[in-house]
C-alpha positions, 0 to 999 in steps of 0.5 A, spaced: 529 486 508 535 488 512 532 482 517 531 477 512 538 479 509 542 478 516 538 472 517 539 468 510 530 468 508 528 469 502 522 474 502 516 471 500 518 463 502 522 465 508 518 471 511 513 474 509 513 481 508 506 487 508 506 494 506 503 499 507 500 504 502 502 503 495 508 506 492 512 506 485 518 504 488 513 497 492 514 495 486 522 495 483 525 493 492 526 485 490 522 483 488 515 487 489 513 488 496 506 488 498 502 492 499 494 493 503 493 501 501 487 505 499 486 509 492 490 516 492 484 518 487 479 517 489 480 519 497 483 526 494 476 528 489 473 526 495 478 531 499 476 536 494 468 535 494 469 536 501 473 544 500 467 546 495 461 542 498 457 545 504 456 540 507 458 535 511 461 529 508 462 521 510 465 517 506 470 509 505 475 511 500 475 501 497 482 499 500 486 493 496 490 488 496 497 487 491 499 481 492 506 480 489 512 475 490 513 478 497 507 473 499 
């Protein structure tokens, strides 16, 4: 974002911004930052299952693309 300001570039028009892992703040920065993020609720539930259980766990936690005005 700072480089865009310095070079007078418009995010979402002149350049695209993509970040990893959703945080509440990313929807409010500028016009919103697009993210690739994992489902942290599901990840936490699977981690709890692993801790409570006594068997090995192999699981794919889905990821999603949240498109906002930065792309």
